[in-house]
C-alpha positions in Angstrom: -68.7 -52.5 -20.8 -66.7 -52.9 -24.1 -63.0 -53.9 -24.1 -60.5 -54.0 -26.7 -58.0 -57.0 -27.1 -55.2 -56.6 -29.4 -52.7 -59.1 -30.9 -49.8 -57.9 -32.8 -51.2 -59.0 -36.2 -52.8 -55.7 -37.4 -56.3 -56.4 -36.2 -58.0 -56.6 -32.8 -61.0 -57.6 -30.9 -64.0 -55.7 -29.3 -65.6 -57.6 -26.5 -68.7 -56.6 -24.6 -69.5 -57.8 -21.1 -73.0 -57.6 -19.6 -73.7 -55.8 -16.3 -76.9 -57.9 -15.8 -74.9 -61.1 -16.4 -72.5 -60.0 -13.7 -69.6 -59.4 -16.2 -70.1 -62.4 -18.5 -68.9 -62.1 -22.1 -71.9 -61.0 -24.2 -70.2 -60.7 -27.7 -67.0 -60.2 -29.4 -66.3 -58.9 -32.9 -63.1 -58.5 -35.0 -60.1 -60.7 -35.0 -59.1 -62.8 -38.0 -62.7 -64.3 -38.6 -64.9 -61.4 -37.4 -66.3 -63.7 -34.7 -70.0 -62.7 -34.1 -69.8 -60.3 -37.3 -67.9 -61.7 -40.2 -67.9 -58.3 -42.0 -65.6 -57.1 -39.2 -62.9 -59.7 -39.8 -59.3 -58.1 -39.8 -60.4 -54.7 -38.6 -58.0 -52.8 -36.5 -60.2 -50.7 -34.1 -58.5 -47.5 -33.4 -60.0 -46.7 -30.1 -62.8 -47.4 -27.7 -66.4 -47.2 -29.1 -68.6 -44.3 -28.4 -72.1 -45.4 -27.1 -75.2 -43.5 -28.1 -78.8 -44.8 -27.8 -78.6 -48.5 -28.7 -75.5 -48.1 -31.0 -71.8 -48.2 -30.6 -69.6 -46.0 -32.9 -66.1 -47.0 -33.4 -63.3 -46.0 -35.9 -61.2 -48.7 -37.4 -59.0 -49.5 -40.3 -59.7 -52.2 -42.8 -57.7 -52.8 -45.9 -55.8 -49.6 -45.5 -58.9 -47.5 -45.3 -60.2 -45.7 -42.1 -63.9 -46.3 -41.4 -66.6 -45.4 -38.9 -68.4 -48.5 -37.9 -71.9 -48.4 -36.2 -72.7 -51.5 -34.3 -75.8 -52.7 -32.6 -74.8 -52.4 -28.8 -76.9 -55.5 -27.9 -75.4 -58.0 -30.4 -72.3 -56.3 -32.0 -73.9 -56.7 -35.5 -72.7 -54.1 -38.1 -75.5 -51.8 -38.9 -73.6 -49.5 -41.3 -70.1 -48.3 -42.1 -68.7 -45.1 -43.7 -65.4 -44.6 -45.3 -63.5 -41.6 -43.8 -60.0 -41.8 -45.4 
């Protein structure tokens, strides 16, 4: 399960919780530092990620640009990103 947590700073955090670990936090990305993935620092995720195979696809705003981010579902590591607008 992936959850979004949002402060009012213009960025937010994606958090993943493991079903096998009985709901323990597995990873989190975003926020001011990027947490588990520094390249995702200061991203404002614009919705919940879409899971497909072993990936999570999420749209987010970074530096005034809207991007599609592909994350490894297991770790939250950024696999690729594509500028959309």
